[in-house]
C-alpha positions, 0 to 999 in steps of 0.5 A, a space after each residue: 500498498 503507497 504512503 503516498 496517499 498521507 504525504 502531506 502532498 496526497 490527499 490526507 495532506 491535501 484534506 488535512 491543510 484545507 480544516 485546518 485553513 477553514 477552523 483556523 484561518 487566523 492560523 500562520 501557513 508555516 504552522 499550519 503546515 508545521 500541523 499538516 506534517 506532524 498529522 501526515 506524520 502521525 496518521 503514517 505511524 499508526 498500528 497496521 490495522 488502522 492504516 488500514 483504514 485510514 488508508 482506505 478512507 483517503 483513496 474515497 476522498 482521494 477521489 473525491 478531490 478530484 470529481 468535486 474538488 478540494 473545497 466540497 469534499 473538505 465542507 462534506 467531511 467536515 460537518 458529517 456525522 457518517 460513521 467511520 467517514 467522519 473520523 478523518 476530520 476527527 483525527 486531523 482535528 484531534 492531532 492537528 489541535 493538540 500539536 498547535 496548543 502544545 506548539 504554540 500555547 498562546 495561539 486563540 481559537 481562529 489560531 492566530 499567534 500570541 503576537 496578535 493576541 497581545 494587540 487587542 485592549 485592556 481594561 
């Protein structure tokens, strides 16, 4: 089974990047790229049975990305509650969000870095 599926350039990475761009619009591109790379690396490290499931779902995501486009596919996966299908977005969120707030703990809920937060008015 090809591991290209779960790289930053593959369908998993493209989906992860688009999902984070939508859910954390103020996250700088370099931080988003780091979080996507971390998520891809972790997806490649899961045990074989789980990796088979992730890879199977990622093949379907790749086909949908080609047929429907990245935005439509990501939007559907972002909001679906279908069993198995919705797990991909939940997995990316849990990996990427944990990485982001562990690496940069003062990141805002929209992804803005700490320096952007300190420009607000204090009372």
